[in-house]
C-alpha atoms as an extended CHARMM CRD file, in Angstrom:
* protein
*
       141  EXT
         1         1  MET       CA              7.8160000000       24.3660000000     -100.1970000000  PROA      1               0.0000000000
         2         2  THR       CA              5.5280000000       27.3640000000     -100.3250000000  PROA      2               0.0000000000
         3         3  LEU       CA              6.8190000000       30.9190000000     -100.3790000000  PROA      3               0.0000000000
         4         4  TYR       CA              4.4730000000       33.6400000000      -99.2320000000  PROA      4               0.0000000000
         5         5  VAL       CA              5.2820000000       37.2700000000      -99.9910000000  PROA      5               0.0000000000
         6         6  ILE       CA              3.4980000000       40.4150000000      -98.8380000000  PROA      6               0.0000000000
         7         7  ASP       CA              4.3560000000       44.0680000000      -99.4180000000  PROA      7               0.0000000000
         8         8  VAL       CA              3.3650000000       46.4960000000      -96.6620000000  PROA      8               0.0000000000
         9         9  THR       CA              3.2210000000       50.1850000000      -97.4850000000  PROA      9               0.0000000000
        10        10  VAL       CA              3.6960000000       52.3790000000      -94.4490000000  PROA      10              0.0000000000
        11        11  PRO       CA              2.5840000000       56.0090000000      -94.8310000000  PROA      11              0.0000000000
        12        12  ALA       CA              4.8330000000       58.7900000000      -93.6260000000  PROA      12              0.0000000000
        13        13  ASN       CA              4.8020000000       59.4440000000      -89.8950000000  PROA      13              0.0000000000
        14        14  THR       CA              2.5950000000       56.4700000000      -88.9780000000  PROA      14              0.0000000000
        15        15  PRO       CA              2.4350000000       56.3290000000      -85.1450000000  PROA      15              0.0000000000
        16        16  GLU       CA              3.2030000000       53.1710000000      -83.1690000000  PROA      16              0.0000000000
        17        17  ASP       CA             -0.2100000000       53.2700000000      -81.5030000000  PROA      17              0.0000000000
        18        18  ASN       CA             -1.9630000000       53.2560000000      -84.9040000000  PROA      18              0.0000000000
        19        19  PRO       CA              0.1330000000       50.9230000000      -87.1020000000  PROA      19              0.0000000000
        20        20  VAL       CA             -0.5740000000       49.7560000000      -90.6080000000  PROA      20              0.0000000000
        21        21  VAL       CA             -2.0500000000       46.2530000000      -90.3250000000  PROA      21              0.0000000000
        22        22  GLU       CA             -1.8740000000       43.7040000000      -93.1650000000  PROA      22              0.0000000000
        23        23  GLU       CA             -2.8720000000       40.0520000000      -93.0080000000  PROA      23              0.0000000000
        24        24  ILE       CA             -1.6100000000       37.0750000000      -95.0010000000  PROA      24              0.0000000000
        25        25  GLU       CA             -3.0680000000       33.6000000000      -94.8720000000  PROA      25              0.0000000000
        26        26  VAL       CA             -0.5070000000       30.7960000000      -95.0440000000  PROA      26              0.0000000000
        27        27  GLU       CA             -1.0900000000       27.0710000000      -95.4340000000  PROA      27              0.0000000000
        28        28  GLY       CA              1.2140000000       24.4490000000      -94.0270000000  PROA      28              0.0000000000
        29        29  ASP       CA              2.5010000000       23.3160000000      -90.6830000000  PROA      29              0.0000000000
        30        30  VAL       CA              5.8600000000       24.9530000000      -89.9590000000  PROA      30              0.0000000000
        31        31  VAL       CA              7.4400000000       28.3280000000      -90.8380000000  PROA      31              0.0000000000
        32        32  THR       CA             11.0420000000       27.4640000000      -91.7220000000  PROA      32              0.0000000000
        33        33  ARG       CA             12.4060000000       30.7450000000      -93.1480000000  PROA      33              0.0000000000
        34        34  VAL       CA             11.4970000000       34.3750000000      -92.5610000000  PROA      34              0.0000000000
        35        35  SER       CA             12.8090000000       37.5600000000      -94.1460000000  PROA      35              0.0000000000
        36        36  CYS       CA             11.9080000000       41.2290000000      -94.1650000000  PROA      36              0.0000000000
        37        37  HSD       CA             13.3490000000       43.6280000000      -96.7580000000  PROA      37              0.0000000000
        38        38  PHE       CA             13.7690000000       47.3180000000      -95.9920000000  PROA      38              0.0000000000
        39        39  PRO       CA             14.4630000000       49.4170000000      -99.1370000000  PROA      39              0.0000000000
        40        40  PRO       CA             16.9730000000       52.2590000000      -99.1700000000  PROA      40              0.0000000000
        41        41  GLY       CA             15.6760000000       55.3560000000      -97.4210000000  PROA      41              0.0000000000
        42        42  CYS       CA             13.9390000000       53.7280000000      -94.4110000000  PROA      42              0.0000000000
        43        43  ARG       CA             16.8880000000       54.7620000000      -92.2220000000  PROA      43              0.0000000000
        44        44  GLY       CA             15.5600000000       52.7210000000      -89.3170000000  PROA      44              0.0000000000
        45        45  PHE       CA             12.3260000000       54.7250000000      -89.0880000000  PROA      45              0.0000000000
        46        46  VAL       CA             10.0680000000       51.8810000000      -90.2370000000  PROA      46              0.0000000000
        47        47  HSD       CA              9.3910000000       49.2970000000      -87.5070000000  PROA      47              0.0000000000
        48        48  THR       CA              7.5200000000       46.0430000000      -88.0380000000  PROA      48              0.0000000000
        49        49  SER       CA              6.5090000000       42.7690000000      -86.3680000000  PROA      49              0.0000000000
        50        50  VAL       CA              4.3990000000       39.6820000000      -87.1010000000  PROA      50              0.0000000000
        51        51  TRP       CA              1.5810000000       38.4220000000      -84.9020000000  PROA      51              0.0000000000
        52        52  ILE       CA             -0.8020000000       35.4990000000      -84.5840000000  PROA      52              0.0000000000
        53        53  GLY       CA             -3.8050000000       36.7860000000      -82.7060000000  PROA      53              0.0000000000
        54        54  HSD       CA             -2.5550000000       38.7600000000      -79.6820000000  PROA      54              0.0000000000
        55        55  THR       CA              0.8970000000       37.1010000000      -79.6750000000  PROA      55              0.0000000000
        56        56  GLN       CA              3.9630000000       38.5510000000      -81.3690000000  PROA      56              0.0000000000
        57        57  ILE       CA              5.8660000000       35.7540000000      -83.0860000000  PROA      57              0.0000000000
        58        58  PHE       CA              8.5210000000       37.5720000000      -85.1480000000  PROA      58              0.0000000000
        59        59  PRO       CA             10.8160000000       38.9810000000      -83.8830000000  PROA      59              0.0000000000
        60        60  ARG       CA             10.8390000000       37.5890000000      -80.3880000000  PROA      60              0.0000000000
        61        61  PRO       CA             10.6320000000       38.5700000000      -77.5870000000  PROA      61              0.0000000000
        62        62  TRP       CA              7.9680000000       41.2380000000      -77.4950000000  PROA      62              0.0000000000
        63        63  PRO       CA              8.3460000000       44.2930000000      -77.7520000000  PROA      63              0.0000000000
        64        64  GLU       CA             11.3220000000       43.8940000000      -80.1400000000  PROA      64              0.0000000000
        65        65  THR       CA             10.8000000000       45.0680000000      -83.7320000000  PROA      65              0.0000000000
        66        66  LEU       CA             12.6140000000       44.7580000000      -87.0210000000  PROA      66              0.0000000000
        67        67  HSD       CA             13.9640000000       47.9570000000      -88.5770000000  PROA      67              0.0000000000
        68        68  GLY       CA             16.6570000000       48.7300000000      -91.0450000000  PROA      68              0.0000000000
        69        69  ASP       CA             17.8090000000       50.5320000000      -94.1700000000  PROA      69              0.0000000000
        70        70  ALA       CA             18.7050000000       49.0530000000      -97.5580000000  PROA      70              0.0000000000
        71        71  GLU       CA             18.9140000000       45.5360000000      -96.1210000000  PROA      71              0.0000000000
        72        72  THR       CA             17.1300000000       42.2560000000      -95.8530000000  PROA      72              0.0000000000
        73        73  ILE       CA             16.9110000000       40.7250000000      -92.4240000000  PROA      73              0.0000000000
        74        74  ALA       CA             16.5000000000       36.9520000000      -92.8230000000  PROA      74              0.0000000000
        75        75  TRP       CA             16.7900000000       33.8720000000      -90.6540000000  PROA      75              0.0000000000
        76        76  ASP       CA             16.0420000000       30.1800000000      -90.5200000000  PROA      76              0.0000000000
        77        77  GLU       CA             13.1540000000       29.3820000000      -88.2480000000  PROA      77              0.0000000000
        78        78  PHE       CA             11.2250000000       26.4120000000      -86.9160000000  PROA      78              0.0000000000
        79        79  PHE       CA              7.8420000000       27.8040000000      -85.8610000000  PROA      79              0.0000000000
        80        80  PRO       CA              4.9480000000       25.3150000000      -85.8110000000  PROA      80              0.0000000000
        81        81  LEU       CA              1.7270000000       27.0410000000      -86.8260000000  PROA      81              0.0000000000
        82        82  PRO       CA             -1.2920000000       26.5220000000      -84.5260000000  PROA      82              0.0000000000
        83        83  LYS       CA             -3.5610000000       25.6130000000      -87.5050000000  PROA      83              0.0000000000
        84        84  SER       CA             -3.6410000000       25.4990000000      -91.2480000000  PROA      84              0.0000000000
        85        85  PRO       CA             -4.5630000000       27.7720000000      -92.8610000000  PROA      85              0.0000000000
        86        86  CYS       CA             -3.2460000000       30.3490000000      -90.3960000000  PROA      86              0.0000000000
        87        87  THR       CA             -3.5090000000       34.1380000000      -90.5580000000  PROA      87              0.0000000000
        88        88  LEU       CA             -0.3280000000       36.0940000000      -89.8930000000  PROA      88              0.0000000000
        89        89  THR       CA             -0.8780000000       39.7650000000      -89.0120000000  PROA      89              0.0000000000
        90        90  ILE       CA              1.8750000000       42.2070000000      -89.9330000000  PROA      90              0.0000000000
        91        91  LYS       CA              2.0540000000       45.4920000000      -88.0900000000  PROA      91              0.0000000000
        92        92  ALA       CA              4.2500000000       48.3570000000      -89.2600000000  PROA      92              0.0000000000
        93        93  TRP       CA              4.7440000000       51.9740000000      -88.2660000000  PROA      93              0.0000000000
        94        94  SER       CA              7.1900000000       54.7920000000      -88.9670000000  PROA      94              0.0000000000
        95        95  PRO       CA              7.0870000000       57.6910000000      -86.4800000000  PROA      95              0.0000000000
        96        96  GLY       CA              9.1560000000       60.6750000000      -87.6350000000  PROA      96              0.0000000000
        97        97  SER       CA              9.4190000000       59.5450000000      -91.2680000000  PROA      97              0.0000000000
        98        98  ARG       CA              8.6790000000       62.0530000000      -94.0260000000  PROA      98              0.0000000000
        99        99  TYR       CA              7.9510000000       59.6380000000      -96.8490000000  PROA      99              0.0000000000
       100       100  PRO       CA              5.9530000000       56.4390000000      -97.3010000000  PROA      100             0.0000000000
       101       101  HSD       CA              7.9650000000       53.2230000000      -97.4490000000  PROA      101             0.0000000000
       102       102  THR       CA              7.1360000000       49.7290000000      -98.7090000000  PROA      102             0.0000000000
       103       103  ILE       CA              8.6890000000       46.8070000000      -96.8940000000  PROA      103             0.0000000000
       104       104  THR       CA              8.4950000000       43.1890000000      -98.0380000000  PROA      104             0.0000000000
       105       105  TRP       CA              7.9250000000       40.1800000000      -95.7660000000  PROA      105             0.0000000000
       106       106  ARG       CA              8.6200000000       36.6260000000      -97.0140000000  PROA      106             0.0000000000
       107       107  PHE       CA              7.7020000000       33.3650000000      -95.2620000000  PROA      107             0.0000000000
       108       108  VAL       CA              8.6050000000       29.7990000000      -96.2340000000  PROA      108             0.0000000000
       109       109  VAL       CA              6.0520000000       27.3170000000      -94.8910000000  PROA      109             0.0000000000
       110       110  LEU       CA              6.4920000000       23.5350000000      -95.0970000000  PROA      110             0.0000000000
       111       111  PRO       CA              4.4620000000       20.4840000000      -94.2210000000  PROA      111             0.0000000000
       112       112  ARG       CA              5.4840000000       19.0420000000      -90.8390000000  PROA      112             0.0000000000
       113       113  TYR       CA              6.9770000000       15.8530000000      -92.3110000000  PROA      113             0.0000000000
       114       114  VAL       CA              9.3250000000       17.8530000000      -94.5330000000  PROA      114             0.0000000000
       115       115  ALA       CA             10.2870000000       20.4150000000      -91.8870000000  PROA      115             0.0000000000
       116       116  MET       CA             10.9170000000       17.7840000000      -89.2510000000  PROA      116             0.0000000000
       117       117  TRP       CA             13.2640000000       15.8710000000      -91.5710000000  PROA      117             0.0000000000
       118       118  TRP       CA             15.5510000000       18.8940000000      -91.9700000000  PROA      118             0.0000000000
       119       119  TRP       CA             15.3050000000       19.8110000000      -88.3030000000  PROA      119             0.0000000000
       120       120  ILE       CA             16.2710000000       16.2680000000      -87.2190000000  PROA      120             0.0000000000
       121       121  PHE       CA             19.1320000000       16.1990000000      -89.7750000000  PROA      121             0.0000000000
       122       122  GLU       CA             20.4810000000       19.5180000000      -88.4930000000  PROA      122             0.0000000000
       123       123  ARG       CA             20.3460000000       18.3100000000      -84.9050000000  PROA      123             0.0000000000
       124       124  PHE       CA             22.1290000000       15.0900000000      -85.9040000000  PROA      124             0.0000000000
       125       125  ILE       CA             24.9560000000       17.0360000000      -87.5390000000  PROA      125             0.0000000000
       126       126  SER       CA             25.2440000000       19.2720000000      -84.4510000000  PROA      126             0.0000000000
       127       127  LEU       CA             25.4830000000       16.1890000000      -82.2590000000  PROA      127             0.0000000000
       128       128  LEU       CA             28.2380000000       14.6980000000      -84.4700000000  PROA      128             0.0000000000
       129       129  LYS       CA             30.1810000000       17.9460000000      -84.2210000000  PROA      129             0.0000000000
       130       130  VAL       CA             30.0350000000       17.7580000000      -80.4400000000  PROA      130             0.0000000000
       131       131  ILE       CA             30.9610000000       14.0850000000      -80.3200000000  PROA      131             0.0000000000
       132       132  PHE       CA             33.9490000000       14.4870000000      -82.6270000000  PROA      132             0.0000000000
       133       133  SER       CA             34.8790000000       17.9580000000      -81.3290000000  PROA      133             0.0000000000
       134       134  VAL       CA             34.6920000000       19.5220000000      -84.7670000000  PROA      134             0.0000000000
       135       135  ARG       CA             35.2720000000       23.2350000000      -84.6920000000  PROA      135             0.0000000000
       136       136  GLU       CA             33.4550000000       25.4730000000      -87.1820000000  PROA      136             0.0000000000
       137       137  GLU       CA             36.6880000000       27.0570000000      -88.4420000000  PROA      137             0.0000000000
       138       138  TRP       CA             37.9990000000       23.6090000000      -89.4300000000  PROA      138             0.0000000000
       139       139  LEU       CA             35.0480000000       23.1690000000      -91.7310000000  PROA      139             0.0000000000
       140       140  ARG       CA             35.8100000000       26.4100000000      -93.5670000000  PROA      140             0.0000000000
       141       141  GLU       CA             39.4490000000       25.6310000000      -94.3370000000  PROA      141             0.0000000000
């Protein structure tokens, strides 16, 4: 498992049509976990997204963006990369903000044979739940 971390500093009042652009090169086959941390004070002013070339990959669909305040937005993912190494481009902007803010993106990238194992296992468990009519609340009790 490889964890990639990049901090992106967004100057005050950065317009959407001229975003801060940072690149990170990742090696591996599949992005399996993504998170973006917004420190206290962003108040939803800072918007960000991740691209490969001219295609927005996180969040989807385009033109959605991530934004928040004093929170980390994180999710499990299964995004096969088109090549390895692959350059991810992070765009961020903050119209109307009065201070610079630094957000942190994190990506977990795995080899295909490792990522597929967990993906297949998760699908198998989901199938068993359907077959045996297991309800999620039963698992928590």
